[in-house]
MMTF fields as JSON, N, C-alpha, C and O atoms, coordinates in Angstrom:
{
  "mmtfVersion": "1.0.0",
  "mmtfProducer": "UNKNOWN",
  "numBonds": 475,
  "numAtoms": 476,
  "numGroups": 119,
  "numChains": 1,
  "numModels": 1,
  "chainsPerModel": [1],
  "groupsPerChain": [119],
  "chainIdList": ["A"],
  "bondAtomList": [4, 2, 8, 6, 12, 10, 16, 14, 20, 18, 24, 22, 28, 26, 32, 30, 36, 34, 40, 38, 44, 42, 48, 46, 52, 50, 56, 54, 60, 58, 64, 62, 68, 66, 72, 70, 76, 74, 80, 78, 84, 82, 88, 86, 92, 90, 96, 94, 100, 98, 104, 102, 108, 106, 112, 110, 116, 114, 120, 118, 124, 122, 128, 126, 132, 130, 136, 134, 140, 138, 144, 142, 148, 146, 152, 150, 156, 154, 160, 158, 164, 162, 168, 166, 172, 170, 176, 174, 180, 178, 184, 182, 188, 186, 192, 190, 196, 194, 200, 198, 204, 202, 208, 206, 212, 210, 216, 214, 220, 218, 224, 222, 228, 226, 232, 230, 236, 234, 240, 238, 244, 242, 248, 246, 252, 250, 256, 254, 260, 258, 264, 262, 268, 266, 272, 270, 276, 274, 280, 278, 284, 282, 288, 286, 292, 290, 296, 294, 300, 298, 304, 302, 308, 306, 312, 310, 316, 314, 320, 318, 324, 322, 328, 326, 332, 330, 336, 334, 340, 338, 344, 342, 348, 346, 352, 350, 356, 354, 360, 358, 364, 362, 368, 366, 372, 370, 376, 374, 380, 378, 384, 382, 388, 386, 392, 390, 396, 394, 400, 398, 404, 402, 408, 406, 412, 410, 416, 414, 420, 418, 424, 422, 428, 426, 432, 430, 436, 434, 440, 438, 444, 442, 448, 446, 452, 450, 456, 454, 460, 458, 464, 462, 468, 466, 472, 470],
  "bondOrderList": [1, 1, 1, 1, 1, 1, 1, 1, 1, 1, 1, 1, 1, 1, 1, 1, 1, 1, 1, 1, 1, 1, 1, 1, 1, 1, 1, 1, 1, 1, 1, 1, 1, 1, 1, 1, 1, 1, 1, 1, 1, 1, 1, 1, 1, 1, 1, 1, 1, 1, 1, 1, 1, 1, 1, 1, 1, 1, 1, 1, 1, 1, 1, 1, 1, 1, 1, 1, 1, 1, 1, 1, 1, 1, 1, 1, 1, 1, 1, 1, 1, 1, 1, 1, 1, 1, 1, 1, 1, 1, 1, 1, 1, 1, 1, 1, 1, 1, 1, 1, 1, 1, 1, 1, 1, 1, 1, 1, 1, 1, 1, 1, 1, 1, 1, 1, 1, 1],
  "groupList": [{"groupName": "MET", "atomNameList": ["N", "CA", "C", "O"], "elementList": ["N", "C", "C", "O"], "formalChargeList": [0, 0, 0, 0], "bondAtomList": [1, 0, 2, 1, 3, 2], "bondOrderList": [1, 1, 2], "singleLetterCode": "M", "chemCompType": "L-PEPTIDE LINKING"}, {"groupName": "ALA", "atomNameList": ["N", "CA", "C", "O"], "elementList": ["N", "C", "C", "O"], "formalChargeList": [0, 0, 0, 0], "bondAtomList": [1, 0, 2, 1, 3, 2], "bondOrderList": [1, 1, 2], "singleLetterCode": "A", "chemCompType": "L-PEPTIDE LINKING"}, {"groupName": "LEU", "atomNameList": ["N", "CA", "C", "O"], "elementList": ["N", "C", "C", "O"], "formalChargeList": [0, 0, 0, 0], "bondAtomList": [1, 0, 2, 1, 3, 2], "bondOrderList": [1, 1, 2], "singleLetterCode": "L", "chemCompType": "L-PEPTIDE LINKING"}, {"groupName": "THR", "atomNameList": ["N", "CA", "C", "O"], "elementList": ["N", "C", "C", "O"], "formalChargeList": [0, 0, 0, 0], "bondAtomList": [1, 0, 2, 1, 3, 2], "bondOrderList": [1, 1, 2], "singleLetterCode": "T", "chemCompType": "L-PEPTIDE LINKING"}, {"groupName": "ARG", "atomNameList": ["N", "CA", "C", "O"], "elementList": ["N", "C", "C", "O"], "formalChargeList": [0, 0, 0, 0], "bondAtomList": [1, 0, 2, 1, 3, 2], "bondOrderList": [1, 1, 2], "singleLetterCode": "R", "chemCompType": "L-PEPTIDE LINKING"}, {"groupName": "LYS", "atomNameList": ["N", "CA", "C", "O"], "elementList": ["N", "C", "C", "O"], "formalChargeList": [0, 0, 0, 0], "bondAtomList": [1, 0, 2, 1, 3, 2], "bondOrderList": [1, 1, 2], "singleLetterCode": "K", "chemCompType": "L-PEPTIDE LINKING"}, {"groupName": "SER", "atomNameList": ["N", "CA", "C", "O"], "elementList": ["N", "C", "C", "O"], "formalChargeList": [0, 0, 0, 0], "bondAtomList": [1, 0, 2, 1, 3, 2], "bondOrderList": [1, 1, 2], "singleLetterCode": "S", "chemCompType": "L-PEPTIDE LINKING"}, {"groupName": "GLY", "atomNameList": ["N", "CA", "C", "O"], "elementList": ["N", "C", "C", "O"], "formalChargeList": [0, 0, 0, 0], "bondAtomList": [1, 0, 2, 1, 3, 2], "bondOrderList": [1, 1, 2], "singleLetterCode": "G", "chemCompType": "PEPTIDE LINKING"}, {"groupName": "ASN", "atomNameList": ["N", "CA", "C", "O"], "elementList": ["N", "C", "C", "O"], "formalChargeList": [0, 0, 0, 0], "bondAtomList": [1, 0, 2, 1, 3, 2], "bondOrderList": [1, 1, 2], "singleLetterCode": "N", "chemCompType": "L-PEPTIDE LINKING"}, {"groupName": "PRO", "atomNameList": ["N", "CA", "C", "O"], "elementList": ["N", "C", "C", "O"], "formalChargeList": [0, 0, 0, 0], "bondAtomList": [1, 0, 2, 1, 3, 2], "bondOrderList": [1, 1, 2], "singleLetterCode": "P", "chemCompType": "L-PEPTIDE LINKING"}, {"groupName": "ILE", "atomNameList": ["N", "CA", "C", "O"], "elementList": ["N", "C", "C", "O"], "formalChargeList": [0, 0, 0, 0], "bondAtomList": [1, 0, 2, 1, 3, 2], "bondOrderList": [1, 1, 2], "singleLetterCode": "I", "chemCompType": "L-PEPTIDE LINKING"}, {"groupName": "VAL", "atomNameList": ["N", "CA", "C", "O"], "elementList": ["N", "C", "C", "O"], "formalChargeList": [0, 0, 0, 0], "bondAtomList": [1, 0, 2, 1, 3, 2], "bondOrderList": [1, 1, 2], "singleLetterCode": "V", "chemCompType": "L-PEPTIDE LINKING"}, {"groupName": "GLU", "atomNameList": ["N", "CA", "C", "O"], "elementList": ["N", "C", "C", "O"], "formalChargeList": [0, 0, 0, 0], "bondAtomList": [1, 0, 2, 1, 3, 2], "bondOrderList": [1, 1, 2], "singleLetterCode": "E", "chemCompType": "L-PEPTIDE LINKING"}, {"groupName": "GLN", "atomNameList": ["N", "CA", "C", "O"], "elementList": ["N", "C", "C", "O"], "formalChargeList": [0, 0, 0, 0], "bondAtomList": [1, 0, 2, 1, 3, 2], "bondOrderList": [1, 1, 2], "singleLetterCode": "Q", "chemCompType": "L-PEPTIDE LINKING"}, {"groupName": "CYS", "atomNameList": ["N", "CA", "C", "O"], "elementList": ["N", "C", "C", "O"], "formalChargeList": [0, 0, 0, 0], "bondAtomList": [1, 0, 2, 1, 3, 2], "bondOrderList": [1, 1, 2], "singleLetterCode": "C", "chemCompType": "L-PEPTIDE LINKING"}, {"groupName": "TYR", "atomNameList": ["N", "CA", "C", "O"], "elementList": ["N", "C", "C", "O"], "formalChargeList": [0, 0, 0, 0], "bondAtomList": [1, 0, 2, 1, 3, 2], "bondOrderList": [1, 1, 2], "singleLetterCode": "Y", "chemCompType": "L-PEPTIDE LINKING"}, {"groupName": "ASP", "atomNameList": ["N", "CA", "C", "O"], "elementList": ["N", "C", "C", "O"], "formalChargeList": [0, 0, 0, 0], "bondAtomList": [1, 0, 2, 1, 3, 2], "bondOrderList": [1, 1, 2], "singleLetterCode": "D", "chemCompType": "L-PEPTIDE LINKING"}, {"groupName": "PHE", "atomNameList": ["N", "CA", "C", "O"], "elementList": ["N", "C", "C", "O"], "formalChargeList": [0, 0, 0, 0], "bondAtomList": [1, 0, 2, 1, 3, 2], "bondOrderList": [1, 1, 2], "singleLetterCode": "F", "chemCompType": "L-PEPTIDE LINKING"}],
  "groupTypeList": [0, 1, 2, 3, 4, 3, 3, 5, 3, 4, 6, 7, 3, 8, 3, 4, 1, 4, 9, 8, 5, 10, 0, 11, 4, 11, 8, 12, 12, 12, 13, 1, 5, 10, 5, 12, 7, 1, 1, 8, 14, 6, 2, 3, 11, 9, 12, 15, 2, 4, 4, 2, 7, 0, 8, 15, 5, 9, 1, 6, 3, 11, 16, 5, 13, 1, 10, 3, 12, 2, 1, 5, 2, 4, 7, 16, 2, 7, 4, 2, 7, 7, 2, 2, 5, 6, 10, 17, 6, 12, 5, 15, 16, 7, 16, 15, 8, 10, 3, 12, 2, 10, 8, 12, 10, 5, 6, 3, 13, 1, 2, 10, 1, 12, 5, 11, 5, 2, 2],
  "groupIdList": [1, 2, 3, 4, 5, 6, 7, 8, 9, 10, 11, 12, 13, 14, 15, 16, 17, 18, 19, 20, 21, 22, 23, 24, 25, 26, 27, 28, 29, 30, 31, 32, 33, 34, 35, 36, 37, 38, 39, 40, 41, 42, 43, 44, 45, 46, 47, 48, 49, 50, 51, 52, 53, 54, 55, 56, 57, 58, 59, 60, 61, 62, 63, 64, 65, 66, 67, 68, 69, 70, 71, 72, 73, 74, 75, 76, 77, 78, 79, 80, 81, 82, 83, 84, 85, 86, 87, 88, 89, 90, 91, 92, 93, 94, 95, 96, 97, 98, 99, 100, 101, 102, 103, 104, 105, 106, 107, 108, 109, 110, 111, 112, 113, 114, 115, 116, 117, 118, 119],
  "secStructList": [7, 7, 7, 7, 7, 7, 7, 3, 3, 6, 6, 3, 3, 1, 7, 7, 1, 1, 7, 7, 7, 7, 7, 7, 7, 7, 7, 2, 2, 2, 2, 2, 2, 2, 2, 2, 2, 2, 2, 6, 6, 6, 7, 7, 2, 2, 2, 2, 2, 2, 2, 2, 2, 6, 6, 7, 7, 7, 7, 7, 1, 2, 2, 2, 2, 2, 2, 2, 2, 2, 2, 2, 2, 2, 2, 2, 2, 2, 2, 2, 2, 2, 2, 2, 2, 2, 2, 1, 1, 6, 6, 7, 7, 1, 7, 1, 7, 2, 2, 2, 2, 2, 2, 2, 2, 2, 2, 2, 2, 2, 2, 2, 2, 2, 2, 2, 2, 2, 7],
  "xCoordList": [-46.707, -45.405, -44.677, -44.857, -43.864, -43.212, -42.007, -41.101, -41.735, -40.466, -39.75, -40.222, -38.409, -37.562, -36.636, -36.186, -36.491, -35.363, -34.044, -33.781, -33.046, -31.836, -31.376, -31.867, -30.648, -30.053, -28.679, -27.772, -28.587, -27.371, -26.201, -26.369, -24.966, -23.818, -22.776, -23.019, -21.728, -20.602, -20.179, -19.832, -20.11, -19.524, -20.568, -20.29, -21.699, -22.583, -23.718, -23.851, -24.367, -25.85, -24.946, -23.808, -25.708, -25.607, -26.007, -25.927, -26.403, -26.757, -25.658, -25.933, -24.328, -23.271, -23.161, -23.599, -22.584, -22.36, -21.266, -21.091, -20.48, -19.421, -19.362, -18.532, -20.311, -20.385, -19.204, -19.016, -18.413, -17.526, -16.141, -16.011, -15.192, -14.154, -13.016, -13.269, -11.816, -10.551, -9.51, -9.246, -8.992, -8.063, -6.768, -6.681, -5.884, -4.51, -3.402, -3.363, -2.353, -1.389, -0.224, -0.057, 0.611, 1.794, 2.743, 2.543, 3.903, 5.095, 5.041, 4.085, 5.975, 6.136, 6.512, 6.079, 7.392, 7.87, 6.928, 6.701, 6.21, 4.86, 3.817, 3.241, 3.581, 2.575, 3.239, 2.626, 4.4, 4.784, 4.499, 3.753, 5.083, 5.184, 3.526, 3.157, 2.68, 1.157, 0.591, -0.221, 0.95, 0.517, 1.305, 0.74, 2.702, 3.061, 2.467, 2.174, 2.267, 1.428, 0.026, -0.477, -0.464, -1.854, -1.872, -2.574, -0.822, -0.949, -0.409, -0.84, 0.711, 0.891, -0.087, 0.174, -1.353, -2.4, -3.508, -4.635, -3.373, -4.419, -5.423, -6.52, -5.346, -6.438, -6.22, -5.069, -7.341, -7.233, -6.441, -6.14, -6.154, -5.438, -6.531, -6.267, -7.523, -8.617, -8.791, -8.523, -9.268, -9.352, -8.264, -8.466, -7.059, -5.848, -5.751, -5.572, -5.894, -5.597, -6.786, -6.507, -8.324, -9.122, -9.133, -9.765, -8.426, -8.19, -7.008, -7.012, -6.097, -4.961, -5.473, -5.174, -6.289, -7.052, -7.816, -7.96, -8.278, -9.196, -8.409, -9.029, -7.222, -6.119, -6.367, -6.361, -6.568, -6.67, -5.494, -5.229, -4.642, -3.526, -3.713, -3.852, -3.741, -4.245, -3.188, -2.022, -3.384, -2.699, -2.096, -2.693, -1.16, -0.166, -0.686, -0.917, -0.796, -0.915, 0.123, 0.04, 1.249, 2.749, 3.247, 3.751, 3.101, 3.544, 2.486, 2.989, 1.247, 0.338, 0.643, 0.602, 0.954, 1.249, 2.715, 2.958, 3.629, 4.908, 4.906, 5.788, 4.009, 3.739, 2.967, 3.396, 1.957, 1.323, 2.163, 2.057, 3.136, 4.184, 5.116, 5.593, 5.45, 6.559, 5.793, 6.292, 4.491, 3.522, 3.59, 3.735, 3.494, 3.553, 4.98, 5.121, 6.032, 7.269, 7.654, 8.283, 7.161, 7.451, 6.779, 7.422, 5.575, 5.078, 5.995, 6.16, 6.467, 7.427, 8.493, 8.726, 9.366, 10.169, 9.816, 10.585, 8.486, 8.248, 8.065, 8.404, 7.426, 7.328, 8.798, 9.056, 9.622, 10.875, 11.648, 12.391, 11.544, 12.145, 11.536, 12.287, 10.148, 9.518, 10.221, 10.654, 10.355, 11.077, 12.529, 13.005, 13.302, 14.515, 14.556, 15.355, 13.474, 13.557, 13.237, 13.692, 12.211, 12.172, 13.536, 13.971, 13.823, 15.107, 16.249, 16.896, 16.284, 17.45, 17.048, 17.87, 15.614, 15.101, 15.381, 16.217, 14.758, 14.917, 13.905, 14.213, 12.847, 11.832, 12.528, 11.735, 13.764, 14.211, 14.369, 15.007, 13.882, 13.834, 14.633, 14.551, 15.289, 16.278, 15.616, 16.271, 14.272, 13.552, 13.906, 14.019, 14.117, 14.505, 16.285, 17.292, 16.209, 17.825, 17.997, 17.561, 18.688, 19.076, 19.674, 19.278, 20.529, 21.178, 20.272, 20.351, 19.273, 17.958, 17.103, 16.584, 16.99, 16.353, 16.925, 16.309, 18.312, 19.147, 18.887, 18.22, 19.241, 18.912, 17.725, 17.735, 16.641, 15.191, 15.223, 14.767, 15.743, 15.913, 16.553, 16.187, 17.754, 18.416, 17.761, 17.852, 17.207, 16.429, 15.311, 15.022, 14.606, 13.486, 14.059, 13.399, 15.014, 15.673, 16.031, 15.929, 16.494, 16.723, 15.591, 15.711, 14.445, 13.094, 12.791, 12.193, 13.016, 12.498, 13.458, 13.132, 14.6, 15.425, 14.972, 14.955, 14.59, 14.174, 12.816, 12.467, 12.016, 10.532, 10.673, 9.897, 11.664, 12.01, 12.56, 12.118, 13.306, 13.93, 12.682, 12.405, 11.695, 10.656, 10.023, 9.582, 10.094, 9.411, 10.277, 9.928],
  "yCoordList": [-2.049, -2.272, -3.049, -4.266, -2.571, -3.418, -4.146, -3.44, -5.403, -5.738, -5.967, -6.722, -5.52, -5.618, -6.94, -7.384, -7.436, -8.636, -8.235, -7.201, -9.139, -8.847, -10.244, -11.309, -10.176, -11.178, -11.654, -10.867, -12.966, -13.38, -13.349, -13.701, -12.831, -13.039, -14.051, -14.391, -14.454, -15.18, -14.546, -15.271, -13.197, -12.533, -12.004, -11.125, -12.389, -11.919, -11.259, -11.594, -10.415, -9.688, -8.46, -8.079, -8.02, -6.921, -5.635, -4.584, -5.665, -4.368, -3.765, -3.15, -4.156, -3.7, -2.058, -1.464, -1.486, -0.017, 0.337, 1.5, -0.693, -0.369, -1.698, -2.591, -1.711, -2.762, -3.183, -4.361, -2.136, -1.973, -2.587, -2.489, -3.171, -3.777, -3.166, -2.849, -3.001, -2.753, -3.91, -4.377, -4.294, -5.46, -4.841, -4.26, -4.902, -4.456, -5.427, -6.08, -5.656, -6.63, -5.836, -4.664, -6.424, -5.864, -6.911, -8.095, -6.258, -7.3, -7.623, -7.183, -8.358, -8.965, -7.554, -7.237, -6.843, -5.712, -4.815, -4.285, -4.672, -3.446, -4.042, -3.282, -5.28, -5.968, -5.728, -5.274, -6.088, -5.928, -4.582, -4.387, -3.422, -1.975, -1.669, -1.126, -2.107, -1.594, -2.326, -1.751, -3.288, -4.181, -3.457, -3.377, -2.93, -2.394, -1.05, -0.571, -0.393, 0.965, 0.861, 1.642, -0.198, -0.445, -0.569, 0.063, -1.644, -2.093, -0.84, -0.559, -0.115, 0.985, 2.295, 3.26, 2.022, 3.127, 2.214, 2.71, 1.07, 0.285, 0.286, 0.669, -0.068, -0.146, -1.253, -1.66, -1.895, -3.108, -2.628, -1.454, -3.641, -3.105, -2.381, -1.393, -2.88, -1.974, -0.655, 0.319, -0.505, 0.75, 1.627, 2.788, 1.205, 1.944, 2.587, 3.776, 1.629, 1.974, 2.925, 4.011, 2.649, 3.417, 4.938, 5.834, 5.083, 6.382, 7.113, 8.313, 6.307, 6.973, 7.394, 8.452, 6.436, 6.834, 8.206, 9.002, 8.334, 9.51, 10.659, 11.611, 10.689, 11.798, 11.921, 13.061, 10.954, 11.23, 10.512, 9.453, 11.159, 10.469, 9.809, 10.56, 8.543, 7.995, 8.285, 8.097, 8.659, 8.863, 7.39, 6.322, 7.524, 6.337, 6.324, 7.289, 5.021, 4.925, 4.659, 4.855, 4.179, 3.77, 4.842, 4.495, 6.174, 6.933, 7.006, 7.378, 6.732, 6.734, 5.608, 5.578, 4.692, 3.266, 3.166, 2.298, 4.03, 4.075, 5.225, 5.322, 5.928, 7.077, 6.283, 6.386, 5.557, 4.842, 3.934, 3.7, 3.305, 2.397, 3.224, 2.741, 4.524, 5.305, 5.582, 5.447, 5.993, 6.446, 5.162, 5.429, 3.812, 2.886, 2.696, 2.617, 2.632, 2.622, 3.642, 3.33, 5.023, 6.108, 5.658, 5.807, 5.179, 4.682, 3.548, 3.56, 2.66, 1.712, 2.462, 2.376, 3.298, 3.972, 4.649, 4.557, 5.42, 6.081, 5.135, 5.412, 3.892, 3.112, 2.577, 2.344, 2.434, 1.828, 3.029, 2.715, 4.405, 5.49, 5.441, 5.521, 5.308, 5.387, 4.23, 4.479, 2.993, 1.932, 2.26, 1.953, 2.814, 3.246, 4.43, 4.52, 5.266, 6.405, 6.055, 6.702, 4.739, 4.322, 3.292, 3.181, 2.898, 2.179, 3.067, 2.722, 4.178, 5.169, 5.975, 6.666, 5.959, 6.628, 6.008, 5.111, 6.436, 5.803, 4.559, 3.499, 4.535, 3.314, 2.063, 1.156, 1.824, 0.86, -0.336, -0.159, -1.536, -2.427, -3.746, -4.774, -3.702, -4.593, -5.514, -6.391, -5.397, -6.366, -6.615, -7.721, -5.252, -5.138, -5.407, -5.101, -5.998, -6.305, -5.257, -5.29, -4.248, -2.986, -3.225, -2.596, -4.106, -4.539, -4.879, -4.42, -5.849, -6.033, -5.013, -5.074, -3.915, -2.593, -1.866, -1.38, -1.794, -0.982, -1.808, -1.216, -2.989, -3.646, -3.478, -3.275, -3.543, -3.028, -1.804, -1.627, -0.917, 0.383, 0.508, 1.13, -0.315, -0.023, -0.575, -0.005, -1.578, -2.385, -1.731, -1.792, -0.998, -0.005, 1.286, 1.841, 1.63, 2.796, 2.323, 3.061, 0.973, 0.554, 0.338, 0.671, -0.207, -0.018, 1.164, 1.275, 2.377, 3.666, 4.237, 5.04, 3.74, 4.399, 3.459, 4.044, 2.024, 1.5, 2.085, 2.232, 2.433, 3.159, 4.416, 4.807, 5.283, 6.748, 6.482, 7.122, 5.762, 5.421, 5.373, 6.301, 4.209, 4.185, 5.624, 5.821, 6.665, 7.737, 8.266, 9.268],
  "zCoordList": [-15.71, -15.512, -16.493, -16.448, -17.398, -18.286, -18.019, -17.577, -18.169, -17.972, -18.815, -19.665, -19.034, -20.19, -19.969, -18.913, -21.324, -21.287, -21.528, -22.142, -20.993, -21.419, -22.059, -21.685, -22.797, -23.525, -23.013, -22.742, -22.902, -22.284, -23.479, -24.646, -22.877, -24.164, -23.362, -22.204, -23.994, -23.336, -22.219, -21.287, -22.056, -20.724, -19.944, -19.129, -20.062, -18.831, -19.888, -21.066, -19.297, -19.729, -20.719, -20.445, -21.809, -22.496, -21.847, -22.483, -20.701, -19.961, -18.797, -17.767, -19.32, -18.434, -18.59, -19.576, -17.595, -17.606, -18.507, -18.872, -18.898, -19.8, -20.836, -20.669, -21.884, -22.742, -23.694, -23.999, -24.148, -25.12, -24.426, -23.206, -25.171, -24.914, -25.796, -26.958, -25.288, -26.082, -25.887, -24.779, -26.957, -26.641, -27.003, -28.084, -26.305, -26.35, -26.227, -25.184, -27.266, -27.263, -26.585, -26.922, -25.625, -24.876, -25.006, -25.279, -24.751, -24.423, -22.977, -22.337, -22.361, -20.978, -20.14, -19.032, -20.943, -20.018, -19.664, -18.577, -21.116, -20.888, -19.886, -19.107, -19.89, -19.043, -17.461, -16.495, -17.493, -15.816, -15.459, -14.5, -16.22, -15.997, -15.633, -14.592, -16.652, -16.449, -15.099, -14.374, -14.893, -13.615, -12.297, -11.206, -12.529, -11.189, -11.117, -10.022, -12.251, -11.872, -11.227, -10.421, -11.718, -11.19, -9.596, -8.807, -9.307, -7.915, -6.969, -5.851, -7.748, -6.857, -6.556, -5.837, -7.361, -7.164, -6.601, -6.578, -6.186, -5.583, -6.578, -6.172, -7.89, -8.829, -9.643, -9.803, -10.279, -11.232, -12.451, -12.672, -13.182, -14.565, -15.525, -16.211, -15.484, -16.529, -15.99, -16.692, -14.654, -14.199, -14.289, -14.643, -14.0, -14.11, -15.781, -16.046, -16.643, -18.167, -18.355, -18.863, -17.963, -18.275, -17.756, -18.316, -16.726, -16.11, -16.874, -17.148, -17.147, -18.082, -19.454, -20.008, -19.948, -21.32, -21.236, -22.164, -19.952, -19.928, -19.443, -18.971, -19.496, -19.141, -17.605, -17.141, -16.836, -15.278, -15.026, -15.596, -14.027, -13.551, -12.254, -11.288, -12.054, -10.834, -9.747, -10.093, -8.648, -7.338, -6.946, -7.081, -6.58, -6.071, -4.547, -3.819, -4.29, -2.87, -2.101, -0.889, -2.664, -2.017, -1.01, 0.058, -1.363, -0.405, 0.857, 1.917, 0.867, 1.869, 2.742, 3.972, 1.926, 2.716, 3.35, 4.188, 2.949, 3.517, 4.629, 5.482, 4.537, 5.692, 6.774, 7.923, 6.568, 7.711, 8.333, 9.537, 7.496, 8.249, 9.041, 10.067, 8.638, 9.51, 10.879, 11.996, 10.598, 11.697, 12.731, 13.924, 12.339, 13.118, 13.822, 15.042, 12.87, 13.504, 14.62, 15.631, 14.295, 15.053, 16.714, 17.752, 16.65, 17.772, 18.766, 19.986, 17.807, 18.574, 18.925, 20.131, 18.214, 18.853, 20.206, 21.163, 20.284, 21.512, 22.773, 23.923, 22.308, 23.473, 23.963, 25.143, 23.0, 23.456, 24.165, 25.096, 23.807, 24.384, 25.888, 26.86, 26.019, 27.579, 28.368, 29.493, 27.839, 28.654, 28.824, 29.916, 27.969, 28.4, 29.6, 30.532, 29.275, 30.426, 31.566, 32.509, 31.851, 33.063, 33.554, 34.701, 32.848, 33.034, 33.851, 34.84, 33.205, 33.718, 34.77, 35.371, 35.122, 36.089, 37.521, 37.635, 38.488, 39.997, 39.629, 40.174, 38.86, 38.958, 38.344, 38.09, 38.065, 37.424, 38.312, 39.35, 38.061, 38.913, 38.434, 39.107, 37.437, 36.852, 35.987, 35.423, 35.809, 34.772, 33.451, 32.923, 32.826, 31.64, 31.107, 31.745, 29.893, 29.352, 28.421, 27.27, 28.966, 28.341, 26.681, 25.7, 26.688, 25.473, 24.368, 23.228, 24.866, 24.002, 23.41, 22.295, 24.401, 24.129, 23.091, 22.143, 23.331, 22.272, 21.039, 20.19, 20.752, 19.654, 18.966, 17.752, 19.648, 19.079, 18.474, 17.345, 19.155, 18.73, 17.458, 16.461, 17.698, 16.346, 14.95, 13.863, 15.163, 14.329, 13.712, 12.517, 14.756, 14.244, 13.502, 12.623, 13.801, 12.965, 11.614, 10.633, 11.54, 10.266, 9.375, 8.196, 9.819, 9.161, 8.898, 7.828, 9.614, 9.214, 8.135, 7.26, 8.313, 6.947, 5.676, 4.593, 5.68, 4.402, 3.973, 2.802, 5.179, 4.441, 4.009, 3.137, 4.512, 3.937, 2.566, 1.612, 2.439, 0.789, 0.114, -0.645, 0.311, -0.544, -1.087, -2.219, 0.102, -0.322, -1.477, -2.101]
}
């Protein structure tokens, strides 16, 4: 069995899957926009630029994250609705502060409105 030697370079070994680099100069606005685009797609900046350069449009994960947040908020509203239902039914034993529950519902509705605006 023959062993192959790799030579060390300043950035590591020369046997990388992608050994070539492209250096690009950008201004602050362009850099911020590129970083934002990469973050919205949950990618590193190099991977984001590589995909754009290969005519592949990276899918944004912002919508997926917003939908996940909305699903969690929907569950919260469901639980609050269940509490209100039990309060107004015959099972109400007076342990709940109705004003506090209504305020929680209003704040959850405001959070849902914020998340919908992101979509």
